[in-house]
KOLMARMAR-387922 format. One record per residue (C-alpha): x, y negated, z negated; residue in three letters. Coordinates in steps of 0.25 Angstrom, whole numbers, plus 5000, padded with zeros to 4 digits. Layout:
# KOLMARMAR-387922
XYZala/...
This chain:
# KOLMARMAR-387922
524550613998met/523250574005lys/524050454012tyr/525050554017cys/523850644023val/523350514030val/524650474035leu/524850604041leu/523550614048val/523850474054val/525150524060leu/524550644065leu/523350564072gly/524350464078ser/525250554084gly/526550494077ile/526750624068phe/526850704081ala/527850604087phe/528650614075gly/529050754078gln/529950714089val/531250724081gly/532250624077asp/532150544090ser/531450404089ser/531050414102ser/530350534105pro/530450604119lys/529050614126val/528750724135gly/527450714143leu/526650844148val/525750834160leu/524850964163ser/524351004176gly/522850984180gly/522750964196gly/522150824198ala/521850814183lys/523350784181gly/523150654187leu/522650624172ala/524150624169his/524350494176ile/523350414168gly/523950474155ala/525350434159leu/524850294161lys/524450284147val/525750344142ile/526450234150glu/525550134144glu/525750184130ala/527350164133gly/527750314131val/528950354138lys/528950494144ile/530250574142asp/529850714149tyr/528750754157ile/528250894160gly/527150934169gly/526351044177thr/525551024190ser/524950894191met/525650854178gly/526950894185ala/526650804197ile/526250674188val/527450704179gly/528450714189ala/527950584196leu/528050514182tyr/529350584178ala/529950534192ala/529650384188gly/528150354192tyr/527350274182thr/525950324179ala/525450204186thr/526150244199glu/525650384197leu/524250334196asp/524350254208ser/524950374216ile/523950474212phe/522750384213arg/523050354228thr/523550504232thr/522550574241asp/522650714233phe/521650784243thr/522650754255asn/523850794246leu/523150934240ile/522550964254asp/523850944261asp/523150864272asn/524150834283leu/523950704291pro/523550734306arg/524950674310ser/525650784303ala/524950884313lys/525350924327thr/524150914337phe/524051074336tyr/523951054321glu/522950934321lys/522051024330glu/522151144320asp/521851054307ser/520650994315glu/520051134318arg/520051234307tyr/519451214293ala/520251334287val/521551394290thr/521951524284leu/523351604284pro/523151734292phe/524251844290ser/524251994292lys/522851994297phe/522351934284lys/521851784281ile/522251724269ser/522151594262val/523251494259pro/523951514246ser/523551364242ala/522651264246tyr/523751164249ser/525251174252gly/525451044243gly/526250984254gln/525650844253asn/525850844237val/527350894239tyr/527550774249asn/526950674239glu/527850724228leu/529050714237val/528750574240lys/528350524226leu/529650594219leu/530550554230tyr/531250454221pro/531650564211val/532050664223lys/533450694219asn/533150724204ile/533050874203thr/533250884188asp/531850834183phe/532550794169asp/533250684177lys/531850614182leu/531550484175pro/530650574166ile/531150714164pro/530150804170phe/529650954172leu/528551024178cys/527951164178ile/527751274189ala/527351414190thr/528151524197asp/527051584205val/527751724206glu/527951754191asn/527051644184gly/528251584177glu/528251454172glu/529351364180val/529851234174ile/530251134185leu/531351034180lys/532151024192glu/532151034207gly/531450944217tyr/530350874209leu/529150864219pro/529351014221gln/529351044207ala/528050964205val/527351024217met/527751164211ala/527151124197ser/525851074204gly/525651194214ala/524251234209leu/523951374214pro/522951384226ser/523051234227leu/524551214231phe/525651314237glu/526651364228pro/528051284227val/529351354230lys/530351304221ala/531751374219asp/531251504224asp/530051504215arg/528651484220leu/527851394210leu/526451344207ile/525751254197asp/526451254183gly/525051244177gly/524951394178val/525951424167val/526151284160asn/525151174163asn/525651084151tyr/527151104149pro/527351044135ile/528451134130glu/529251104143lys/529150954141val/529650974126lys/530751054131asn/531150934138met/531350854126gly/530050794123ala/529750764108asp/528350714110val/527350764122ile/526350694129ile/525350784137gly/524350754147val/523450874148asp/522550884160val/522251034160gln/520751074158his/520251184149gly/519551304155leu/518351264165arg/516951324165asp/516451384178arg/515851244183glu/517251184183gly/517951294190leu/517651244204ile/518851274212ser/519951384214ala/520951284208thr/520051264195glu/519851414193ile/521451434195leu/521651324184leu/520651394175gln/521351524175ile/522651454172asn/522051374161asn/521651494153tyr/523051494148arg/523251344148thr/522051304139val/522651384128asn/524051334131asp/523551194129met/523051214115val/524551224110glu/525151134120lys/524151014117ser/524551024102glu/526051014106gln/525750884114thr/525950754106asp/525050664115val/524050754121tyr/523350684133ile/522150764138lys/521350694149pro/519850724151glu/520050784165ile/519050894163asp/518050834173lys/519150834184phe/519750954192ser/521050984196val/520750934210ile/520150804207asp/521150724213phe/520150624219asn/519850584205leu/521250544202ala/520950404196ala/519850464186arg/520850574182ile/522050474179ile/521150394171glu/520750514162ser/522250534159gly/522350384155ala/521150394146val/521650524139ala/522950454137ala/522450334131lys/521850414119lys/523350454116ser/523750304118tyr/524050284103gly/524950414103asp/525650364116leu/525950234110arg/526550284097arg/527450374105leu/527850254114ala/528250184101lys/529050294096met/529850294109gln/530150154107gly/528950094117asp/529850114129val/529050104142lys/528550224148gly/528750264163gln/529150144172val/529150144187pro/530350214193val/529950264206ile/529150234219lys/528650314230pro/529650314241val/529150314256glu/530450294264lys/531550404264leu/532750454273thr/532950594276ile/534450624280asp/534450774281his/533250874282leu/533451024277thr/532451134280val/532251264272thr/531251374273gly/530951364288ser/531351484296ala/530451474308asn/530451324310tyr/531751254314pro/532251134307arg/532051054320gly/530451084319tyr/530351044305val/531150914307lys/530250884319gly/529050904310lys/529550814300leu/529850694310arg/531150664303leu/531850554311gly/533350544314lys/533650434304asp/532950504293gly/532150384289glu/530650424285thr/529650414275thr/528850504266phe/527650484274ser/528350524286lys/529050644279leu/527750684273glu/527150684288gln/528350764292gly/528050874282val/526650874286gly/526950904300asn/527651024295leu/526551064286ala/525451044297ala/526151154305thr/525751254294arg/527151324296asn/527551294282phe/526851344269lys/527651234261thr/528451114265ile/529251064252his/530450964255tyr/531450884246lys/531950744248leu/533350734240lys/534650654242asp/535950724246ser/537250664248gly/536650524250gly/535650564260glu/534250624259gln/533850764262glu/532450824266leu/532450964261ile/531251034268leu/530851174262asp/529851244271leu/529051364268thr/528551424281glu/527151474281asn/527151624282pro/525751634289val/525851604304lys/524351644307thr/523151574302phe/521651584303val/520851464304arg/519351434304ile/518451324306gly/516951284308ala/516251184317his/514951134321tyr/514551024331asp/513450994341asp/514151044353leu/514951174349tyr/513951204338lys/514351294327thr/515751354328ala/516851424320ala/518351434323ile/519251544320leu/520751514322asn/521951614322val/523351524323thr/524651594324arg/525951524322lys/527251574328gln/526551674337leu/527651674348leu/528651564343thr/528851494330arg/528251364335asp/526951414341asp/525451414336val/524351504342ala/522951474339ser/521551534342phe/520251484339asp/519051564341phe/517651474339ile/516351544337ile/514951494336gly/513951424346asp/515151414356asn/516251514356val/517651454358arg/519151484357tyr/520451414358asn/521751464359phe/523051384357gln/524551424358tyr/525551304354tyr/527051304353val/527451184345asp/528651114349lys/528350974343gly/528850864352ser/529450974361tyr/528651024372trp/527651124366ser/526851234373phe/525451274371gly/524251344377leu/522751334374asn/521551414378ser/520151364374arg/518751414377phe/517551304374asn/516051324376asp/514951244372phe/513451204376arg/512751094377lys/511351034382glu/511650924392ile/511050834402asp/510950904415phe/511350784422asp/512750794417leu/513050904426ile/512050894437arg/513150844447gly/513750994445asn/512351054448tyr/511251014457glu/509851044451val/508851094462pro/507651004464ser/506451024455gly/507351064443ile/507350964432asn/508450974422leu/508750884409gly/509750964401thr/510551084402ile/511351174393asn/512751164397leu/513751264394asp/515251224393val/516351324394ser/517751284394asp/518951384394phe/520351304395thr/521751354395asn/522951264393arg/524451284393val/525251154390tyr/526551094383val/526450974373glu/527450884366thr/527050824352val/527650704346leu/527450684331arg/526250764330glu/525450644336glu/525850634350phe/525650754360ala/525750764376tyr/525250894382arg/525250944396met/524851084402gly/523951154412val/522451194409glu/521451294414his/519951264411lys/518751344414leu/517651264413leu/516151304413lys/514851224413tyr/513651304413ser/512151304409thr/511051404407arg/509951304409thr/509951324424leu/509751464423gly/508151454426gln/508451394439leu/508251494451gly/509451554460glu/509051464470asp/509151334463glu/510551374456val/511851384464arg/512251544463ala/513651504461asp/513351424448arg/512351534442arg/513051644433thr/512551784428ser/512551724413asp/511451624418gly/512251504417lys/512351404429thr/513751344430tyr/514151194433phe/515651224431glu/516451344430asn/517751314435ser/519251344431asn/520051204431phe/521651204430tyr/522351074426ser/523551014420val/523450924409phe/524150824400gly/523750774386lys/524250664377leu/523850654363thr/524150554351leu/523550584338asp/523750514325thr/522350514320tyr/522350544305asp/521150634307asp/520450694319ala/519050684315tyr/519050544306phe/520350464310pro/520550344302ser/521950314308lys/522850354320gly/522950354335leu/522350444345tyr/522650474360phe/522350594369asp/522450584384gly/522250704393asp/522450724408phe/521950844416his/522350874431phe/521450984436tyr/522151054448leu/521251174451leu/519851234448ser/519051364451ser/518051254456asp/516751304452phe/515951184458asn/516851174471asp/517151024468asn/518551034462phe/519650934466lys/520950904458glu/520550804447phe/521050744434ser/520450704420val/521050604411ala/520550574397lys/521050494385ala/520650464371arg/521350364362met/521050284349gly/521450254335gly/520950254321ala/521150144311val/520750134296pro/519950004293ile/519950034278ser/520250144269lys/519050224272tyr/518550154286leu/519250184299ser/519050154314leu/519350254325asn/519250194339ile/519550274352glu/519350264367thr/519350384377glu/519250394393gly/519450494404gly/519250504419phe/519350604430lys/520350584442leu/520050654456gly/518850674465thr/518450814459ser/516950824458asp/517250914446val/516450854434thr/516750964424ser/517850884418phe/517050754416asp/516950674403phe/515650704396ile/515450614384leu/514550634372gly/514450704358gly/515350704347phe/516550794344gly/518050804344thr/518350934352asp/517550924364leu/518150994377ile/518550934390asn/518050804393asn/516850794383asn/516950674375ile/516250634362pro/515350514363phe/514350474352phe/512950434356gly/512850554366tyr/512650704365asp/513750794371phe/513950804386ile/513150674389ser/513950564396leu/514750624409pro/515850564418gly/517150594424asn/517750464417ser/517450394403phe/517850294393val/517450294379lys/517750214366ala/517450254352tyr/517550204338gly/517250254324arg/517150194311leu/517550294300asp/517150264285tyr/517650374275glu/516650344264phe/517150464256trp/518350554258pro/518150634270lys/516850574273asn/516650484284his/515550384290leu/515750354305met/515250254315phe/515550294329thr/515450214342ala/515750254356asn/515650194370phe/515950254384ser/515850234399asn/515750374406val/515450404421asp/516150444433asp/517350364438asp/517150254427ile/518650214428phe/518550194444arg/517250114443thr/517750034431gly/516550074422glu/517450114411trp/517749974408phe/516349924407thr/515449924395leu/515150074389pro/513950144396asp/513850234384tyr/514050204368ser/513650294356gly/513650274341tyr/513750374329gly/513750364314ile/514250494307gly/514850554294tyr/516050644293gly/516550734283trp/517950804283glu/517550934277ser/518351054275phe/517751124288leu/518150994296gly/517450864298pro/515950854298leu/515350744307gln/513950704308val/513650584318his/512450514323tyr/512650454336ser/511850374346trp/511950294359ser/511250164362pro/511150174376glu/510750314377gly/509850314366lys/510350444361thr/510850494348asn/511450614342asn/511850684330phe/513350744330phe/513750844320phe/515050924317ser/515650994307leu/517051054306gly/518251034315tyr/518051034330trp/518551154338phe/
């Protein structure tokens, strides 16, 4: 009797007793259950590596949320090692944030994304918040690409390993078992965590994360035919208040009230229960992928003996073997568009950039989908790739964004405009289905506004109009404008406070090619005022009466100017503030025809300027940005109000004010200039930059006529700075100096320039 008891204890401890309850089959069917858990679900990959190493063959897989993503990829044919490689190199921040490359945005959309910190829907005179942090577009794109080799399998039982996942019907809270359909869509639905991702529409049902109803679907895997269950549980128990650090964690805590109790019974039903130590990780710690994957391997090794015994019961067949590889090239023979009532098929196809021959790549397809997403005209963009009659069809299912009005806000500080806050109202489809109207109101030390109306026709001629008011004040050397004002004898002036006021109105037409190249031409009216209060103490006999006004200001310029202009722009920079690759060209030509002529010196003249450059990566974290810039005035007019003035730092300086390190704003004047600029950018930590800048220039009157533009530079400046890509926009701090001028300046900027 004692020997029987000892034998029973040994059998129970080894797990053979449990495996023996599989029935008459000598080769038990093994089911794998993978729970949800956000980033902690990466531990599934480490566990799978050990399961493969032990030689266990998986016959069925069921998963929820992150468990569904890992499970679907494994069921499709990827090995654990391949999954490890894929997930370790994935930029999860970019995927979750739905960051779109600048190349996917039109010039108008680029300006929008680089001006406002927050965008909120506005409907029925109420400001709301988005239904989710992310639309999940980048995640969906990646799933379509990775699961492309099994795109034609709509019955998940016919995958290399039969598979199912769990979702929740958001309307009634019912559990939805997903065993057929389009695999990327099913997996996306299972992982659509509320508040983080938009719900997924599938078969007229609106689905969210399956973890809400069943985060460990052991009973579903048993129903598939599994005799033995291996479970990897990455759920955590209830957290204390110190662990509830985000809205996502709080939502999971609420859901865990039920799942913690459920897992008591479900863990007992699991034959090989693997519980990684993941309490120290959160559901959004995707940046700790390597450590989380390793935690799964460590936990699985504790059950290695049970796994080896199970493999022997299966006959020691090998586990998963490589079946599929990610595909890059593809051909699209047909395009079907559904769900778009207000945007024609031609508009959609144009944004997708599908060529006539249909040959493309996943990278190009993803960029085309990004072009559509960047318009904000669509709430979700889901697509399917499937074979039909020997040809490949792209089925694009669009859900239009019902919100056409948005409120946008931002804040900024710099050394020229000082403190400013921007409030924007944007309305789409104001007059036509292709138009956008936008109004910026900027308050702070300098009140400004900017109104834009644009009809987007893409590569066809588009129409736009713009009205802008800009104003700033700056203490400058009086010698800069001495030619516009004669100081009476006996008056000694060093610096004055200059007020600059610019009111500009434009009407133009524009054509755009591939969101990277644009040509614009139009007509412009500009009311330009230069004034100061510094001269207010001078007597009436010392100041020309026509320059003095009732507000106590003395004017150097107060004229309306009328011109025609042309503008050519190429922009493939990957970032407006910290470019690491791409090309840039911006050329502008203005022909000034008429003026109200405040100074009685107007004659027709032209101003031409251009800026060109490129950015190249030297290594993974080090890049070089080199640019050259120049401009000149044509004509014999004595008007100096449109001369070039170098100095300062910024990306949104108006008219012909040109940034130049080493000198303060409005320091180096002339009607022509050339400038060379270079910057080394070292991203020593994600979104943190250390920069070294050097620039050189010649600036004076008529340097192209005298040949001085081709001589050694008269002016140079250097800077060392720090930049941070914050949620408000870029923060930049630069210390700059000039060796020949023996001057130095600190430049500080926080937030997007506007």
